[in-house]
ChimeraX commands (.cxc) that place a marker at each C-alpha (Angstrom):
marker #1 position 46.34,116.88,105.29 radius 0.5
marker #1 position 47.02,118.38,101.40 radius 0.5
marker #1 position 49.40,117.56,98.89 radius 0.5
marker #1 position 50.48,119.62,95.99 radius 0.5
marker #1 position 52.02,118.29,93.19 radius 0.5
marker #1 position 52.29,119.53,89.60 radius 0.5
marker #1 position 53.31,117.11,87.09 radius 0.5
marker #1 position 53.92,118.77,83.07 radius 0.5
marker #1 position 55.03,116.87,80.09 radius 0.5
marker #1 position 58.17,119.03,77.85 radius 0.5
marker #1 position 59.57,118.80,74.92 radius 0.5
marker #1 position 62.65,121.32,73.23 radius 0.5
marker #1 position 63.41,121.35,70.65 radius 0.5
marker #1 position 67.57,123.26,70.59 radius 0.5
marker #1 position 69.84,124.23,67.22 radius 0.5
marker #1 position 72.97,124.45,68.58 radius 0.5
marker #1 position 76.40,125.86,66.68 radius 0.5
marker #1 position 79.49,125.73,68.39 radius 0.5
marker #1 position 79.58,125.82,72.06 radius 0.5
marker #1 position 82.14,126.84,74.74 radius 0.5
marker #1 position 83.66,124.21,77.48 radius 0.5
marker #1 position 82.90,124.39,80.81 radius 0.5
marker #1 position 81.82,122.32,84.07 radius 0.5
marker #1 position 78.97,122.79,84.54 radius 0.5
marker #1 position 76.23,121.42,82.94 radius 0.5
marker #1 position 73.85,122.66,80.20 radius 0.5
marker #1 position 70.56,123.26,80.37 radius 0.5
marker #1 position 68.13,125.21,78.30 radius 0.5
marker #1 position 64.69,124.76,80.07 radius 0.5
marker #1 position 66.14,126.28,83.52 radius 0.5
marker #1 position 63.13,127.41,83.98 radius 0.5
marker #1 position 61.91,124.38,84.72 radius 0.5
marker #1 position 64.39,123.49,86.81 radius 0.5
marker #1 position 65.80,125.99,88.43 radius 0.5
marker #1 position 68.03,124.60,91.37 radius 0.5
marker #1 position 70.28,123.40,89.09 radius 0.5
marker #1 position 72.01,126.38,89.14 radius 0.5
marker #1 position 71.26,128.22,92.15 radius 0.5
marker #1 position 70.86,125.33,95.98 radius 0.5
marker #1 position 68.61,128.99,96.94 radius 0.5
marker #1 position 65.23,127.91,94.86 radius 0.5
marker #1 position 64.96,124.49,97.11 radius 0.5
marker #1 position 61.22,125.32,98.74 radius 0.5
marker #1 position 60.64,128.41,96.83 radius 0.5
marker #1 position 57.26,127.08,96.21 radius 0.5
marker #1 position 54.87,125.57,98.73 radius 0.5
marker #1 position 55.46,122.06,97.96 radius 0.5
marker #1 position 57.67,118.73,96.20 radius 0.5
marker #1 position 59.54,119.54,93.44 radius 0.5
marker #1 position 60.51,116.52,91.49 radius 0.5
marker #1 position 62.56,116.28,87.89 radius 0.5
marker #1 position 64.10,114.49,85.41 radius 0.5
marker #1 position 66.12,115.43,82.41 radius 0.5
marker #1 position 68.20,114.60,79.55 radius 0.5
marker #1 position 69.28,116.43,77.70 radius 0.5
marker #1 position 71.24,115.02,74.21 radius 0.5
marker #1 position 73.95,116.95,72.43 radius 0.5
marker #1 position 75.44,116.38,68.09 radius 0.5
marker #1 position 73.18,113.16,67.45 radius 0.5
marker #1 position 74.44,111.25,65.43 radius 0.5
marker #1 position 78.50,111.98,66.14 radius 0.5
marker #1 position 80.01,108.58,68.40 radius 0.5
marker #1 position 81.04,110.06,71.83 radius 0.5
marker #1 position 78.43,113.10,71.34 radius 0.5
marker #1 position 77.26,115.24,75.10 radius 0.5
marker #1 position 75.01,113.46,77.15 radius 0.5
marker #1 position 74.04,115.16,79.96 radius 0.5
marker #1 position 71.07,113.09,82.65 radius 0.5
marker #1 position 69.76,114.67,85.75 radius 0.5
marker #1 position 67.61,113.87,88.95 radius 0.5
marker #1 position 66.04,116.32,91.59 radius 0.5
marker #1 position 64.43,116.08,94.15 radius 0.5
marker #1 position 63.61,119.14,96.92 radius 0.5
marker #1 position 60.79,120.60,98.85 radius 0.5
marker #1 position 59.49,122.34,102.52 radius 0.5
marker #1 position 60.20,120.39,105.12 radius 0.5
marker #1 position 56.23,119.67,107.17 radius 0.5
marker #1 position 57.37,120.99,110.11 radius 0.5
marker #1 position 59.49,124.14,109.29 radius 0.5
marker #1 position 57.88,125.20,106.26 radius 0.5
marker #1 position 61.24,128.03,106.39 radius 0.5
marker #1 position 63.52,124.58,106.09 radius 0.5
marker #1 position 63.95,123.19,103.06 radius 0.5
marker #1 position 65.75,120.39,101.48 radius 0.5
marker #1 position 66.99,119.01,98.47 radius 0.5
marker #1 position 69.19,116.10,96.33 radius 0.5
marker #1 position 70.46,116.63,92.83 radius 0.5
marker #1 position 72.17,113.89,91.48 radius 0.5
marker #1 position 74.13,114.73,87.71 radius 0.5
marker #1 position 75.95,113.04,85.15 radius 0.5
marker #1 position 77.09,113.38,81.86 radius 0.5
marker #1 position 79.54,111.81,79.71 radius 0.5
marker #1 position 81.83,113.31,76.81 radius 0.5
marker #1 position 83.96,111.48,74.31 radius 0.5
marker #1 position 85.90,109.22,76.57 radius 0.5
marker #1 position 85.27,111.69,79.65 radius 0.5
marker #1 position 82.20,110.92,82.37 radius 0.5
marker #1 position 81.32,112.38,85.21 radius 0.5
marker #1 position 78.70,111.89,88.32 radius 0.5
marker #1 position 78.12,114.21,90.81 radius 0.5
marker #1 position 75.90,113.54,93.89 radius 0.5
marker #1 position 74.61,117.14,96.03 radius 0.5
marker #1 position 72.09,117.01,98.75 radius 0.5
marker #1 position 71.49,120.95,100.43 radius 0.5
marker #1 position 69.45,122.81,102.53 radius 0.5
marker #1 position 67.93,125.86,102.13 radius 0.5
marker #1 position 66.24,128.65,104.28 radius 0.5
marker #1 position 63.27,130.88,103.13 radius 0.5
marker #1 position 62.71,134.47,105.28 radius 0.5
marker #1 position 59.91,136.46,103.98 radius 0.5
marker #1 position 60.19,139.76,103.62 radius 0.5
marker #1 position 57.04,141.51,102.55 radius 0.5
marker #1 position 53.69,140.32,102.45 radius 0.5
marker #1 position 54.00,139.45,98.92 radius 0.5
marker #1 position 58.04,138.28,98.82 radius 0.5
marker #1 position 59.92,135.73,99.98 radius 0.5
marker #1 position 64.17,135.08,100.47 radius 0.5
marker #1 position 66.14,132.42,100.62 radius 0.5
marker #1 position 69.53,131.59,100.92 radius 0.5
marker #1 position 70.93,127.84,99.57 radius 0.5
marker #1 position 73.67,125.74,100.31 radius 0.5
marker #1 position 74.97,122.41,98.11 radius 0.5
marker #1 position 77.75,119.61,99.41 radius 0.5
marker #1 position 78.98,117.34,97.08 radius 0.5
marker #1 position 80.84,115.22,95.23 radius 0.5
marker #1 position 82.51,114.82,91.93 radius 0.5
marker #1 position 84.09,111.81,90.01 radius 0.5
marker #1 position 85.29,111.67,86.94 radius 0.5
marker #1 position 87.08,108.84,84.61 radius 0.5
marker #1 position 88.53,108.93,81.50 radius 0.5
marker #1 position 88.31,105.28,79.30 radius 0.5
marker #1 position 91.20,104.55,78.83 radius 0.5
marker #1 position 90.94,100.94,76.89 radius 0.5
marker #1 position 88.82,103.60,74.42 radius 0.5
marker #1 position 92.19,105.10,73.01 radius 0.5
marker #1 position 92.77,105.51,69.77 radius 0.5
marker #1 position 96.30,107.67,70.79 radius 0.5
marker #1 position 99.57,108.52,68.27 radius 0.5
marker #1 position 101.77,108.14,71.18 radius 0.5
marker #1 position 101.62,104.20,71.40 radius 0.5
marker #1 position 104.22,104.65,74.74 radius 0.5
marker #1 position 102.32,106.94,76.67 radius 0.5
marker #1 position 102.79,105.72,80.75 radius 0.5
marker #1 position 98.86,107.62,80.92 radius 0.5
marker #1 position 97.10,105.14,78.73 radius 0.5
marker #1 position 98.79,101.68,80.64 radius 0.5
marker #1 position 95.98,101.71,82.92 radius 0.5
marker #1 position 91.53,100.74,82.13 radius 0.5
marker #1 position 90.71,103.82,83.49 radius 0.5
marker #1 position 91.53,107.17,85.18 radius 0.5
marker #1 position 89.95,108.10,88.13 radius 0.5
marker #1 position 89.21,111.99,90.90 radius 0.5
marker #1 position 87.01,112.40,92.59 radius 0.5
marker #1 position 86.73,115.90,94.93 radius 0.5
marker #1 position 84.66,117.82,97.22 radius 0.5
marker #1 position 82.15,120.44,95.72 radius 0.5
marker #1 position 80.34,123.28,96.71 radius 0.5
marker #1 position 77.34,125.48,96.02 radius 0.5
marker #1 position 75.99,128.66,97.19 radius 0.5
marker #1 position 72.90,131.25,96.03 radius 0.5
marker #1 position 70.48,133.37,97.36 radius 0.5
marker #1 position 67.20,133.69,95.90 radius 0.5
marker #1 position 64.97,136.69,96.03 radius 0.5
marker #1 position 61.24,136.42,94.65 radius 0.5
marker #1 position 57.51,136.35,94.47 radius 0.5
marker #1 position 54.72,136.41,92.39 radius 0.5
marker #1 position 55.16,137.48,89.82 radius 0.5
marker #1 position 59.07,138.39,89.97 radius 0.5
marker #1 position 62.30,135.83,90.34 radius 0.5
marker #1 position 65.67,137.12,91.25 radius 0.5
marker #1 position 68.45,135.30,92.15 radius 0.5
marker #1 position 72.58,134.96,92.77 radius 0.5
marker #1 position 74.97,131.73,92.92 radius 0.5
marker #1 position 78.13,130.24,92.35 radius 0.5
marker #1 position 78.76,126.73,91.71 radius 0.5
marker #1 position 81.71,125.12,92.02 radius 0.5
marker #1 position 82.07,127.58,95.15 radius 0.5
marker #1 position 85.32,125.76,96.63 radius 0.5
marker #1 position 87.79,125.17,93.23 radius 0.5
marker #1 position 88.95,122.61,94.67 radius 0.5
marker #1 position 91.96,120.53,92.89 radius 0.5
marker #1 position 91.16,117.77,90.84 radius 0.5
marker #1 position 93.48,114.92,91.03 radius 0.5
marker #1 position 95.18,112.50,88.30 radius 0.5
marker #1 position 98.20,110.18,88.64 radius 0.5
marker #1 position 100.35,113.25,88.47 radius 0.5
marker #1 position 98.72,116.77,86.87 radius 0.5
marker #1 position 96.34,118.23,88.69 radius 0.5
marker #1 position 93.39,119.89,87.61 radius 0.5
marker #1 position 90.58,122.09,89.35 radius 0.5
marker #1 position 87.53,123.35,89.31 radius 0.5
marker #1 position 86.57,126.50,88.67 radius 0.5
marker #1 position 84.01,128.69,89.92 radius 0.5
marker #1 position 80.43,129.19,88.02 radius 0.5
marker #1 position 78.87,132.80,88.78 radius 0.5
marker #1 position 74.51,132.54,87.73 radius 0.5
marker #1 position 72.30,135.35,87.60 radius 0.5
marker #1 position 68.63,135.00,86.86 radius 0.5
marker #1 position 66.00,137.99,86.69 radius 0.5
marker #1 position 61.95,137.48,85.37 radius 0.5
marker #1 position 58.90,138.84,85.23 radius 0.5
marker #1 position 55.52,137.57,85.02 radius 0.5
marker #1 position 52.86,139.81,83.15 radius 0.5
marker #1 position 49.56,139.00,83.42 radius 0.5
marker #1 position 48.11,139.96,79.35 radius 0.5
marker #1 position 44.41,139.20,79.97 radius 0.5
marker #1 position 42.60,136.87,82.34 radius 0.5
marker #1 position 44.39,133.28,80.83 radius 0.5
marker #1 position 46.68,134.82,79.50 radius 0.5
marker #1 position 50.76,135.38,80.91 radius 0.5
marker #1 position 53.76,136.11,79.06 radius 0.5
marker #1 position 57.52,135.88,80.79 radius 0.5
marker #1 position 60.51,137.18,80.16 radius 0.5
marker #1 position 63.88,136.44,81.62 radius 0.5
marker #1 position 67.10,136.91,80.86 radius 0.5
marker #1 position 69.86,134.02,83.11 radius 0.5
marker #1 position 73.95,135.47,82.26 radius 0.5
marker #1 position 76.60,132.97,82.98 radius 0.5
marker #1 position 79.97,133.15,83.59 radius 0.5
marker #1 position 83.72,130.62,84.62 radius 0.5
marker #1 position 86.39,132.10,83.99 radius 0.5
marker #1 position 88.52,132.67,81.22 radius 0.5
marker #1 position 84.82,131.71,79.14 radius 0.5
marker #1 position 83.56,135.85,78.69 radius 0.5
marker #1 position 80.47,136.14,80.12 radius 0.5
marker #1 position 76.97,134.38,77.64 radius 0.5
marker #1 position 73.89,135.48,78.17 radius 0.5
marker #1 position 70.69,133.51,77.42 radius 0.5
marker #1 position 67.76,135.11,76.90 radius 0.5
marker #1 position 63.58,133.59,77.29 radius 0.5
marker #1 position 60.18,134.74,76.68 radius 0.5
marker #1 position 57.43,132.35,77.49 radius 0.5
marker #1 position 53.18,132.40,76.99 radius 0.5
marker #1 position 50.92,130.80,78.47 radius 0.5
marker #1 position 47.91,130.11,78.65 radius 0.5
marker #1 position 46.08,129.20,82.23 radius 0.5
marker #1 position 49.02,128.24,83.60 radius 0.5
marker #1 position 48.45,124.36,82.03 radius 0.5
marker #1 position 49.55,125.10,77.96 radius 0.5
marker #1 position 53.05,127.33,76.98 radius 0.5
marker #1 position 55.17,127.97,74.19 radius 0.5
marker #1 position 58.43,129.69,74.30 radius 0.5
marker #1 position 61.78,130.97,72.83 radius 0.5
marker #1 position 65.26,130.50,74.24 radius 0.5
marker #1 position 68.40,132.13,72.88 radius 0.5
marker #1 position 72.15,131.80,73.77 radius 0.5
marker #1 position 74.89,134.29,73.22 radius 0.5
marker #1 position 77.31,133.24,69.85 radius 0.5
marker #1 position 75.36,129.59,70.73 radius 0.5
marker #1 position 71.26,128.28,70.23 radius 0.5
marker #1 position 68.61,129.15,69.17 radius 0.5
marker #1 position 66.02,127.02,70.25 radius 0.5
marker #1 position 62.25,126.25,70.35 radius 0.5
marker #1 position 59.97,125.40,73.57 radius 0.5
marker #1 position 56.84,123.87,74.23 radius 0.5
marker #1 position 55.11,122.35,77.66 radius 0.5
marker #1 position 51.08,121.57,79.16 radius 0.5
marker #1 position 50.27,120.83,82.36 radius 0.5
marker #1 position 49.13,117.12,82.46 radius 0.5
marker #1 position 47.91,117.34,86.37 radius 0.5
marker #1 position 47.86,120.07,88.47 radius 0.5
marker #1 position 45.45,119.57,91.98 radius 0.5
marker link #1:1,2 radius 0.2
marker link #1:2,3 radius 0.2
marker link #1:3,4 radius 0.2
marker link #1:4,5 radius 0.2
marker link #1:5,6 radius 0.2
marker link #1:6,7 radius 0.2
marker link #1:7,8 radius 0.2
marker link #1:8,9 radius 0.2
marker link #1:9,10 radius 0.2
marker link #1:10,11 radius 0.2
marker link #1:11,12 radius 0.2
marker link #1:12,13 radius 0.2
marker link #1:13,14 radius 0.2
marker link #1:14,15 radius 0.2
marker link #1:15,16 radius 0.2
marker link #1:16,17 radius 0.2
marker link #1:17,18 radius 0.2
marker link #1:18,19 radius 0.2
marker link #1:19,20 radius 0.2
marker link #1:20,21 radius 0.2
marker link #1:21,22 radius 0.2
marker link #1:22,23 radius 0.2
marker link #1:23,24 radius 0.2
marker link #1:24,25 radius 0.2
marker link #1:25,26 radius 0.2
marker link #1:26,27 radius 0.2
marker link #1:27,28 radius 0.2
marker link #1:28,29 radius 0.2
marker link #1:29,30 radius 0.2
marker link #1:30,31 radius 0.2
marker link #1:31,32 radius 0.2
marker link #1:32,33 radius 0.2
marker link #1:33,34 radius 0.2
marker link #1:34,35 radius 0.2
marker link #1:35,36 radius 0.2
marker link #1:36,37 radius 0.2
marker link #1:37,38 radius 0.2
marker link #1:38,39 radius 0.2
marker link #1:39,40 radius 0.2
marker link #1:40,41 radius 0.2
marker link #1:41,42 radius 0.2
marker link #1:42,43 radius 0.2
marker link #1:43,44 radius 0.2
marker link #1:44,45 radius 0.2
marker link #1:45,46 radius 0.2
marker link #1:46,47 radius 0.2
marker link #1:47,48 radius 0.2
marker link #1:48,49 radius 0.2
marker link #1:49,50 radius 0.2
marker link #1:50,51 radius 0.2
marker link #1:51,52 radius 0.2
marker link #1:52,53 radius 0.2
marker link #1:53,54 radius 0.2
marker link #1:54,55 radius 0.2
marker link #1:55,56 radius 0.2
marker link #1:56,57 radius 0.2
marker link #1:57,58 radius 0.2
marker link #1:58,59 radius 0.2
marker link #1:59,60 radius 0.2
marker link #1:60,61 radius 0.2
marker link #1:61,62 radius 0.2
marker link #1:62,63 radius 0.2
marker link #1:63,64 radius 0.2
marker link #1:64,65 radius 0.2
marker link #1:65,66 radius 0.2
marker link #1:66,67 radius 0.2
marker link #1:67,68 radius 0.2
marker link #1:68,69 radius 0.2
marker link #1:69,70 radius 0.2
marker link #1:70,71 radius 0.2
marker link #1:71,72 radius 0.2
marker link #1:72,73 radius 0.2
marker link #1:73,74 radius 0.2
marker link #1:74,75 radius 0.2
marker link #1:75,76 radius 0.2
marker link #1:76,77 radius 0.2
marker link #1:77,78 radius 0.2
marker link #1:78,79 radius 0.2
marker link #1:79,80 radius 0.2
marker link #1:80,81 radius 0.2
marker link #1:81,82 radius 0.2
marker link #1:82,83 radius 0.2
marker link #1:83,84 radius 0.2
marker link #1:84,85 radius 0.2
marker link #1:85,86 radius 0.2
marker link #1:86,87 radius 0.2
marker link #1:87,88 radius 0.2
marker link #1:88,89 radius 0.2
marker link #1:89,90 radius 0.2
marker link #1:90,91 radius 0.2
marker link #1:91,92 radius 0.2
marker link #1:92,93 radius 0.2
marker link #1:93,94 radius 0.2
marker link #1:94,95 radius 0.2
marker link #1:95,96 radius 0.2
marker link #1:96,97 radius 0.2
marker link #1:97,98 radius 0.2
marker link #1:98,99 radius 0.2
marker link #1:99,100 radius 0.2
marker link #1:100,101 radius 0.2
marker link #1:101,102 radius 0.2
marker link #1:102,103 radius 0.2
marker link #1:103,104 radius 0.2
marker link #1:104,105 radius 0.2
marker link #1:105,106 radius 0.2
marker link #1:106,107 radius 0.2
marker link #1:107,108 radius 0.2
marker link #1:108,109 radius 0.2
marker link #1:109,110 radius 0.2
marker link #1:110,111 radius 0.2
marker link #1:111,112 radius 0.2
marker link #1:112,113 radius 0.2
marker link #1:113,114 radius 0.2
marker link #1:114,115 radius 0.2
marker link #1:115,116 radius 0.2
marker link #1:116,117 radius 0.2
marker link #1:117,118 radius 0.2
marker link #1:118,119 radius 0.2
marker link #1:119,120 radius 0.2
marker link #1:120,121 radius 0.2
marker link #1:121,122 radius 0.2
marker link #1:122,123 radius 0.2
marker link #1:123,124 radius 0.2
marker link #1:124,125 radius 0.2
marker link #1:125,126 radius 0.2
marker link #1:126,127 radius 0.2
marker link #1:127,128 radius 0.2
marker link #1:128,129 radius 0.2
marker link #1:129,130 radius 0.2
marker link #1:130,131 radius 0.2
marker link #1:131,132 radius 0.2
marker link #1:132,133 radius 0.2
marker link #1:133,134 radius 0.2
marker link #1:134,135 radius 0.2
marker link #1:135,136 radius 0.2
marker link #1:136,137 radius 0.2
marker link #1:137,138 radius 0.2
marker link #1:138,139 radius 0.2
marker link #1:139,140 radius 0.2
marker link #1:140,141 radius 0.2
marker link #1:141,142 radius 0.2
marker link #1:142,143 radius 0.2
marker link #1:143,144 radius 0.2
marker link #1:144,145 radius 0.2
marker link #1:145,146 radius 0.2
marker link #1:146,147 radius 0.2
marker link #1:147,148 radius 0.2
marker link #1:148,149 radius 0.2
marker link #1:149,150 radius 0.2
marker link #1:150,151 radius 0.2
marker link #1:151,152 radius 0.2
marker link #1:152,153 radius 0.2
marker link #1:153,154 radius 0.2
marker link #1:154,155 radius 0.2
marker link #1:155,156 radius 0.2
marker link #1:156,157 radius 0.2
marker link #1:157,158 radius 0.2
marker link #1:158,159 radius 0.2
marker link #1:159,160 radius 0.2
marker link #1:160,161 radius 0.2
marker link #1:161,162 radius 0.2
marker link #1:162,163 radius 0.2
marker link #1:163,164 radius 0.2
marker link #1:164,165 radius 0.2
marker link #1:165,166 radius 0.2
marker link #1:166,167 radius 0.2
marker link #1:167,168 radius 0.2
marker link #1:168,169 radius 0.2
marker link #1:169,170 radius 0.2
marker link #1:170,171 radius 0.2
marker link #1:171,172 radius 0.2
marker link #1:172,173 radius 0.2
marker link #1:173,174 radius 0.2
marker link #1:174,175 radius 0.2
marker link #1:175,176 radius 0.2
marker link #1:176,177 radius 0.2
marker link #1:177,178 radius 0.2
marker link #1:178,179 radius 0.2
marker link #1:179,180 radius 0.2
marker link #1:180,181 radius 0.2
marker link #1:181,182 radius 0.2
marker link #1:182,183 radius 0.2
marker link #1:183,184 radius 0.2
marker link #1:184,185 radius 0.2
marker link #1:185,186 radius 0.2
marker link #1:186,187 radius 0.2
marker link #1:187,188 radius 0.2
marker link #1:188,189 radius 0.2
marker link #1:189,190 radius 0.2
marker link #1:190,191 radius 0.2
marker link #1:191,192 radius 0.2
marker link #1:192,193 radius 0.2
marker link #1:193,194 radius 0.2
marker link #1:194,195 radius 0.2
marker link #1:195,196 radius 0.2
marker link #1:196,197 radius 0.2
marker link #1:197,198 radius 0.2
marker link #1:198,199 radius 0.2
marker link #1:199,200 radius 0.2
marker link #1:200,201 radius 0.2
marker link #1:201,202 radius 0.2
marker link #1:202,203 radius 0.2
marker link #1:203,204 radius 0.2
marker link #1:204,205 radius 0.2
marker link #1:205,206 radius 0.2
marker link #1:206,207 radius 0.2
marker link #1:207,208 radius 0.2
marker link #1:208,209 radius 0.2
marker link #1:209,210 radius 0.2
marker link #1:210,211 radius 0.2
marker link #1:211,212 radius 0.2
marker link #1:212,213 radius 0.2
marker link #1:213,214 radius 0.2
marker link #1:214,215 radius 0.2
marker link #1:215,216 radius 0.2
marker link #1:216,217 radius 0.2
marker link #1:217,218 radius 0.2
marker link #1:218,219 radius 0.2
marker link #1:219,220 radius 0.2
marker link #1:220,221 radius 0.2
marker link #1:221,222 radius 0.2
marker link #1:222,223 radius 0.2
marker link #1:223,224 radius 0.2
marker link #1:224,225 radius 0.2
marker link #1:225,226 radius 0.2
marker link #1:226,227 radius 0.2
marker link #1:227,228 radius 0.2
marker link #1:228,229 radius 0.2
marker link #1:229,230 radius 0.2
marker link #1:230,231 radius 0.2
marker link #1:231,232 radius 0.2
marker link #1:232,233 radius 0.2
marker link #1:233,234 radius 0.2
marker link #1:234,235 radius 0.2
marker link #1:235,236 radius 0.2
marker link #1:236,237 radius 0.2
marker link #1:237,238 radius 0.2
marker link #1:238,239 radius 0.2
marker link #1:239,240 radius 0.2
marker link #1:240,241 radius 0.2
marker link #1:241,242 radius 0.2
marker link #1:242,243 radius 0.2
marker link #1:243,244 radius 0.2
marker link #1:244,245 radius 0.2
marker link #1:245,246 radius 0.2
marker link #1:246,247 radius 0.2
marker link #1:247,248 radius 0.2
marker link #1:248,249 radius 0.2
marker link #1:249,250 radius 0.2
marker link #1:250,251 radius 0.2
marker link #1:251,252 radius 0.2
marker link #1:252,253 radius 0.2
marker link #1:253,254 radius 0.2
marker link #1:254,255 radius 0.2
marker link #1:255,256 radius 0.2
marker link #1:256,257 radius 0.2
marker link #1:257,258 radius 0.2
marker link #1:258,259 radius 0.2
marker link #1:259,260 radius 0.2
marker link #1:260,261 radius 0.2
marker link #1:261,262 radius 0.2
view
């Protein structure tokens, strides 16, 4: 049996001006791991894909945000239209840590000779931890600060659709779609649904060069909608450079090389 796989090395330089709070993790290189934003991407390639992501923001500041991601997904051998995947995400910001695990099921259908439509659904659990023992509190009589940690677990689900072909892709997804409550000792928080839409197209400039513009739209109430514009230029599908602009937030420069392609 022939196995296909791709190993890539990517360098991303991001200059952040200011950020906005959200419950979903942030990824500048979303094109390389679209699964993080849309479960319907699972199985969109005829081979298994594994991703490891590490994001470190505001380097040098105590408690700066750090994100770790590990994912694996691909089509099933005996049911090519069916795909499964799994993803583990860990976020650490200041006193708060969030660990999330998802299992994903996707179904791909052929629309035309060159296009396919995928439907994806993920289910998982989010675990929140607040390290109270690290709090430097002004009010020493606060009951919340009498324990070592504050914990909360909540069920979560994501859904999406993904329409794609050899040269284009378009996706819609709803993350944190259950809007479940996050129960602490006394107050109750809630997961906020996050909506994403991405569209992109590959322009063949010549035999060796291709240009891929894409746009990612993100929205979660009450934060205003945010756009990310990305431009990627590749040479023989082996070496590429790119740039990204996230409105009111950051400018990024990226480069990558395919080490093994089989």
